[in-house]
N, CA, C and O of each residue as an XYZ file, in Angstrom:
492
protein
N      60.152     24.793     16.908
C      61.337     23.940     16.850
C      62.521     24.591     17.567
O      62.768     25.786     17.398
N      63.219     23.844     18.329
C      64.306     24.355     19.108
C      65.665     23.940     18.444
O      65.882     22.753     18.199
N      66.543     24.881     18.165
C      67.855     24.578     17.668
C      68.850     24.964     18.748
O      68.717     25.992     19.411
N      69.839     24.119     18.901
C      70.889     24.331     19.935
C      72.263     24.418     19.300
O      72.588     23.685     18.365
N      73.040     25.306     19.817
C      74.470     25.429     19.359
C      75.368     25.609     20.586
O      75.209     26.534     21.382
N      76.325     24.670     20.696
C      77.279     24.711     21.818
C      78.559     25.445     21.315
O      78.868     25.526     20.126
N      79.247     25.953     22.320
C      80.561     26.577     22.096
C      81.365     26.594     23.337
O      80.834     26.333     24.417
N      82.628     26.890     23.238
C      83.472     26.957     24.429
C      84.444     25.881     24.659
O      85.291     25.964     25.549
N      84.332     24.828     23.838
C      85.331     23.733     23.993
C      86.702     24.131     23.563
O      86.869     24.977     22.684
N      87.677     23.535     24.167
C      89.049     23.885     23.883
C      90.014     22.801     24.441
O      89.590     21.846     25.091
N      91.305     22.986     24.166
C      92.380     22.239     24.779
C      92.950     22.957     25.886
O      93.502     24.041     25.695
N      92.855     22.403     27.111
C      93.383     23.050     28.301
C      94.188     22.069     29.107
O      94.029     20.861     28.929
N      95.042     22.532     29.982
C      95.801     21.656     30.862
C      94.984     21.203     32.056
O      94.052     21.889     32.476
N      95.323     20.085     32.585
C      94.656     19.633     33.815
C      94.716     20.672     34.913
O      95.742     21.310     35.149
N      93.588     20.820     35.573
C      93.548     21.835     36.622
C      92.899     23.127     36.107
O      92.473     23.967     36.900
N      92.827     23.279     34.824
C      92.289     24.494     34.229
C      90.730     24.524     34.292
O      90.081     23.660     34.880
N      90.184     25.585     33.641
C      88.761     25.771     33.637
C      88.311     26.070     32.226
O      89.083     26.563     31.404
N      87.054     25.767     31.953
C      86.360     26.143     30.688
C      84.925     26.451     31.058
O      84.391     25.965     32.055
N      84.305     27.298     30.199
C      82.878     27.532     30.285
C      82.268     27.203     28.984
O      82.590     27.819     27.969
N      81.390     26.241     28.980
C      80.669     25.888     27.765
C      79.382     26.647     27.724
O      78.786     26.915     28.767
N      78.936     27.001     26.544
C      77.662     27.703     26.336
C      76.796     26.908     25.406
O      77.282     26.260     24.479
N      75.513     26.959     25.657
C      74.547     26.318     24.765
C      73.451     27.425     24.502
O      72.750     27.895     25.399
N      73.386     27.764     23.264
C      72.432     28.855     22.869
C      71.301     28.305     22.084
O      71.506     27.570     21.117
N      70.074     28.654     22.488
C      68.893     28.156     21.829
C      68.342     29.186     20.828
O      68.417     30.386     21.093
N      67.810     28.761     19.723
C      67.103     29.594     18.815
C      65.842     28.909     18.369
O      65.720     27.693     18.520
N      64.909     29.639     17.829
C      63.607     29.108     17.472
C      62.652     29.196     18.641
O      61.495     29.572     18.452
N      63.089     28.864     19.838
C      62.379     29.033     21.106
C      63.391     29.362     22.136
O      64.592     29.359     21.865
N      62.946     29.637     23.277
C      63.857     29.769     24.470
C      63.791     28.503     25.263
O      62.997     27.603     24.992
N      64.682     28.458     26.291
C      64.727     27.292     27.202
C      63.655     27.274     28.272
O      63.554     26.360     29.090
N      62.863     28.328     28.225
C      61.817     28.429     29.245
C      60.894     27.186     29.129
O      60.446     26.786     28.055
N      60.653     26.623     30.314
C      59.844     25.407     30.441
C      60.491     24.125     29.917
O      59.840     23.081     29.881
N      61.776     24.189     29.505
C      62.451     22.961     29.058
C      63.502     22.563     30.136
O      64.137     23.403     30.773
N      63.633     21.253     30.287
C      64.753     20.725     31.021
C      65.919     20.758     30.078
O      65.763     20.469     28.891
N      67.101     21.106     30.581
C      68.325     21.184     29.715
C      69.444     20.431     30.411
O      69.616     20.550     31.624
N      70.204     19.660     29.653
C      71.254     18.862     30.222
C      72.485     18.888     29.329
O      72.409     19.147     28.128
N      73.637     18.606     29.970
C      74.879     18.387     29.250
C      75.193     16.894     29.329
O      75.128     16.282     30.395
N      75.534     16.329     28.177
C      75.997     14.962     28.094
C      77.418     15.026     27.472
O      77.790     16.023     26.853
N      78.168     13.977     27.648
C      79.451     13.892     27.012
C      79.727     12.454     26.515
O      79.209     11.464     27.032
N      80.556     12.419     25.504
C      80.964     11.127     24.998
C      82.384     11.163     24.582
O      82.783     11.986     23.758
N      83.203     10.228     25.173
C      84.599     10.091     24.878
C      84.736      9.011     23.838
O      83.835      8.177     23.747
N      85.806      8.953     23.031
C      86.019      7.937     22.024
C      85.943      6.531     22.629
O      86.655      6.224     23.586
N      85.079      5.682     22.067
C      84.979      4.323     22.546
C      84.122      4.164     23.754
O      83.947      3.046     24.239
N      83.570      5.253     24.270
C      82.674      5.155     25.477
C      81.252      5.471     25.115
O      80.967      6.032     24.057
N      80.346      5.095     26.025
C      78.960      5.480     25.845
C      78.755      6.923     26.238
O      79.510      7.497     27.024
N      77.725      7.482     25.676
C      77.360      8.862     26.076
C      76.930      8.794     27.558
O      76.275      7.844     27.987
N      77.323      9.839     28.330
C      76.942      9.882     29.732
C      76.415     11.278     30.120
O      76.803     12.316     29.583
N      75.539     11.212     31.056
C      74.959     12.436     31.629
C      76.066     13.172     32.454
O      76.836     12.539     33.176
N      76.114     14.477     32.324
C      77.065     15.244     33.097
C      76.381     16.133     34.140
O      76.697     16.077     35.328
N      75.455     16.938     33.676
C      74.732     17.836     34.542
C      73.441     18.302     33.850
O      73.348     18.324     32.623
N      72.484     18.660     34.645
C      71.225     19.091     34.074
C      70.486     20.099     34.937
O      70.681     20.140     36.151
N      69.665     20.887     34.339
C      68.825     21.838     35.071
C      67.391     21.702     34.652
O      67.087     21.742     33.460
N      66.481     21.538     35.624
C      65.109     21.391     35.274
C      64.487     22.788     35.110
O      65.039     23.795     35.553
N      63.316     22.805     34.456
C      62.746     24.108     34.107
C      62.426     24.908     35.337
O      62.375     26.136     35.280
N      62.205     24.233     36.466
C      61.976     25.009     37.737
C      63.332     25.348     38.419
O      63.355     25.865     39.535
N      64.437     25.052     37.740
C      65.768     25.553     38.123
C      66.527     24.672     39.050
O      67.610     25.068     39.482
N      66.056     23.516     39.393
C      66.862     22.597     40.221
C      67.930     21.964     39.342
O      67.723     21.761     38.145
N      69.064     21.657     39.940
C      70.226     21.137     39.145
C      70.700     19.823     39.682
O      70.537     19.510     40.861
N      71.309     19.033     38.767
C      71.771     17.700     39.113
C      73.104     17.443     38.406
O      73.365     17.967     37.323
N      73.925     16.637     39.039
C      75.293     16.371     38.488
C      75.601     14.874     38.656
O      75.098     14.188     39.546
N      76.458     14.423     37.740
C      76.999     13.058     37.963
C      78.023     13.220     39.086
O      78.583     14.294     39.305
N      78.241     12.113     39.782
C      79.094     12.236     40.999
C      80.493     12.694     40.716
O      81.084     13.409     41.526
N      81.054     12.295     39.565
C      82.438     12.618     39.305
C      82.685     14.073     38.997
O      83.840     14.500     38.980
N      81.657     14.847     38.754
C      81.822     16.266     38.536
C      81.301     17.172     39.613
O      81.485     18.387     39.550
N      80.662     16.609     40.589
C      80.075     17.402     41.693
C      81.218     18.150     42.360
O      82.271     17.587     42.658
N      80.971     19.481     42.591
C      81.940     20.329     43.252
C      82.948     20.946     42.273
O      83.737     21.815     42.642
N      82.904     20.481     41.027
C      83.819     21.003     39.992
C      83.043     21.688     38.886
O      83.495     22.706     38.362
N      81.908     21.167     38.524
C      81.075     21.718     37.440
C      79.842     22.383     37.967
O      79.282     21.941     38.970
N      79.390     23.461     37.301
C      78.176     24.166     37.685
C      77.378     24.458     36.437
O      77.897     25.068     35.501
N      76.136     24.040     36.401
C      75.246     24.340     35.324
C      74.357     25.528     35.741
O      73.880     25.611     36.873
N      74.160     26.435     34.783
C      73.312     27.642     35.123
C      72.619     28.087     33.833
O      73.047     27.799     32.716
N      71.529     28.802     34.064
C      70.792     29.424     32.978
C      71.111     30.888     32.887
O      71.272     31.565     33.902
N      71.205     31.385     31.657
C      71.404     32.770     31.447
C      70.175     33.627     31.715
O      69.063     33.110     31.830
N      70.372     34.918     31.812
C      69.272     35.843     32.161
C      68.192     35.909     31.129
O      67.048     36.204     31.475
N      68.486     35.654     29.891
C      67.517     35.824     28.823
C      66.842     34.528     28.393
O      66.166     34.504     27.364
N      67.000     33.504     29.117
C      66.272     32.252     28.877
C      66.684     31.518     27.597
O      66.051     30.518     27.258
N      67.705     31.963     26.876
C      68.106     31.275     25.682
C      69.502     30.693     25.755
O      70.026     30.197     24.757
N      70.110     30.753     26.937
C      71.460     30.206     27.063
C      71.548     29.412     28.425
O      71.029     29.783     29.478
N      72.259     28.303     28.244
C      72.622     27.511     29.485
C      74.153     27.317     29.419
O      74.737     27.025     28.375
N      74.751     27.497     30.595
C      76.203     27.374     30.730
C      76.603     26.138     31.521
O      75.852     25.623     32.350
N      77.818     25.684     31.230
C      78.445     24.662     32.040
C      79.808     25.141     32.412
O      80.737     25.103     31.605
N      79.937     25.598     33.648
C      81.249     26.071     34.105
C      82.019     24.847     34.645
O      81.528     24.151     35.534
N      83.170     24.601     34.128
C      83.967     23.409     34.498
C      85.287     23.853     35.092
O      86.082     24.506     34.415
N      85.522     23.524     36.297
C      86.745     23.872     37.006
C      87.492     22.618     37.383
O      86.930     21.523     37.379
N      88.797     22.781     37.719
C      89.617     21.625     38.197
C      89.506     20.479     37.206
O      89.291     19.330     37.592
N      89.656     20.801     35.920
C      89.482     19.809     34.874
C      90.538     18.698     34.927
O      91.705     18.935     35.239
N      90.096     17.502     34.618
C      90.975     16.338     34.625
C      91.045     15.693     33.298
O      90.089     15.841     32.538
N      92.071     14.992     32.932
C      92.141     14.306     31.663
C      90.939     13.437     31.369
O      90.551     13.312     30.207
N      90.354     12.850     32.344
C      89.147     11.993     32.174
C      87.929     12.782     31.790
O      86.907     12.190     31.441
N      87.991     14.103     31.838
C      86.869     14.936     31.414
C      86.905     15.117     29.871
O      85.982     15.686     29.288
N      87.942     14.643     29.251
C      88.032     14.794     27.771
C      86.921     14.082     27.065
O      86.690     12.895     27.297
N      86.236     14.779     26.215
C      85.079     14.202     25.478
C      84.495     15.282     24.620
O      84.879     16.447     24.722
N      83.553     14.898     23.760
C      82.703     15.857     23.068
C      81.472     16.069     23.993
O      80.793     15.133     24.413
N      81.242     17.366     24.272
C      80.124     17.706     25.132
C      78.947     18.205     24.348
O      79.072     19.081     23.492
N      77.774     17.627     24.655
C      76.556     17.944     23.923
C      75.556     18.561     24.896
O      75.452     18.152     26.052
N      74.840     19.533     24.409
C      73.762     20.145     25.058
C      72.431     19.512     24.564
O      72.292     19.247     23.370
N      71.507     19.280     25.422
C      70.236     18.652     25.061
C      69.158     19.292     25.822
O      69.369     19.753     26.944
N      67.904     19.342     25.200
C      66.795     19.935     25.848
C      65.563     19.014     25.612
O      65.416     18.383     24.566
N      64.727     18.980     26.604
C      63.523     18.159     26.490
C      62.432     18.721     27.348
O      62.662     19.436     28.323
N      61.216     18.365     26.942
C      60.010     18.759     27.684
C      59.725     17.674     28.689
O      59.114     16.652     28.376
N      60.174     17.912     29.892
C      59.897     16.938     31.022
C      60.365     15.558     30.596
O      59.534     14.649     30.611
N      61.599     15.313     30.222
C      62.061     13.984     29.850
C      61.713     12.928     30.933
O      61.836     13.176     32.133
N      61.288     11.783     30.472
C      60.836     10.724     31.358
C      61.927     10.327     32.389
O      61.649     10.070     33.560
N      63.152     10.293     31.897
C      64.312     10.001     32.797
C      65.310     11.093     32.567
O      65.843     11.233     31.466
N      65.568     11.859     33.577
C      66.318     13.114     33.462
C      67.748     12.912     32.915
O      68.262     13.721     32.143
N      68.364     11.798     33.350
C      69.749     11.601     32.991
C      69.935     10.572     31.824
O      71.007      9.994     31.643
N      68.868     10.386     31.075
C      68.931      9.453     29.935
C      68.756     10.238     28.587
O      67.696     10.813     28.338
N      69.754     10.248     27.779
C      69.696     11.071     26.588
C      68.544     10.730     25.660
O      68.036     11.607     24.962
N      68.127      9.485     25.639
C      67.085      9.122     24.677
C      65.722      9.843     24.910
O      64.831      9.786     24.062
N      65.592     10.488     26.025
C      64.377     11.152     26.353
C      64.384     12.645     26.022
O      63.421     13.378     26.248
N      65.523     13.042     25.475
C      65.685     14.476     25.060
C      65.434     14.593     23.563
O      65.955     13.797     22.781
N      64.645     15.573     23.164
C      64.255     15.696     21.777
C      65.210     16.591     20.970
O      65.291     16.466     19.748
N      65.921     17.478     21.643
C      66.685     18.456     20.930
C      68.160     18.351     21.337
O      68.482     18.243     22.520
N      69.041     18.384     20.346
C      70.497     18.259     20.625
C      71.305     19.238     19.794
O      70.918     19.611     18.687
N      72.372     19.622     20.321
C      73.338     20.425     19.593
C      74.340     19.543     18.899
O      74.267     18.317     18.984
N      75.275     20.160     18.214
C      76.267     19.409     17.379
C      77.456     18.970     18.205
O      78.241     18.136     17.752
N      77.615     19.512     19.414
C      78.730     19.129     20.273
C      79.929     20.088     20.171
O      80.160     20.758     19.165
N      80.655     20.101     21.264
C      81.918     20.911     21.290
C      82.972     20.062     21.994
O      82.710     19.420     23.011
N      84.213     20.081     21.399
C      85.262     19.197     21.895
C      85.994     19.834     23.078
O      86.457     20.973     23.028
N      86.069     19.036     24.137
C      86.880     19.431     25.337
C      87.981     18.414     25.450
O      87.736     17.210     25.528
N      89.230     18.924     25.458
C      90.381     18.088     25.587
C      91.256     18.595     26.760
O      91.669     19.754     26.794
N      91.514     17.698     27.697
C      92.310     18.085     28.870
C      93.642     17.328     28.839
O      93.677     16.098     28.871
N      94.718     18.083     28.778
C      96.069     17.419     28.739
C      96.596     17.263     30.176
O      96.299     18.068     31.058
N      97.367     16.227     30.373
C      97.908     15.957     31.696
C      99.245     16.571     31.866
O      99.853     16.442     32.928
C-alpha cells in the first residue's frame, strides 16, 4: 500500500516561488505514474503536472514554463517547483499516484492520494 504526504504549501505574493513535495511510504514511486492535481474553492479538480514511470513529464497549458515536476533521487519523493506564481494558482494541491492510469490527466484513474497542501497567492 502506498501512502502519500504533501508539504510545501504556503501564502506567497504573486511572482514568487514554492516547491511542493510529495513523499511516499509503504512503497516507492518506482513504476508508478505520479501527478499533481489542484482544486480551488467552487472549482473542479484539475490536472496540473505529471510524470510517468519512464520519466516523461506533462503539464497543463497554463503552467507550462512556470512549473516543473521532478522525481527525487531515492524514488520516494516527487517535487513540483512552481515559479512566477499567479493568484489563479491558488488552490489545494494534491499528489496522486497510479499504476499506469488509463487516462493520465484524469484523477479518477489514480488509486493513491495525499491529503493536500494549501497554496495561496496574493496579488
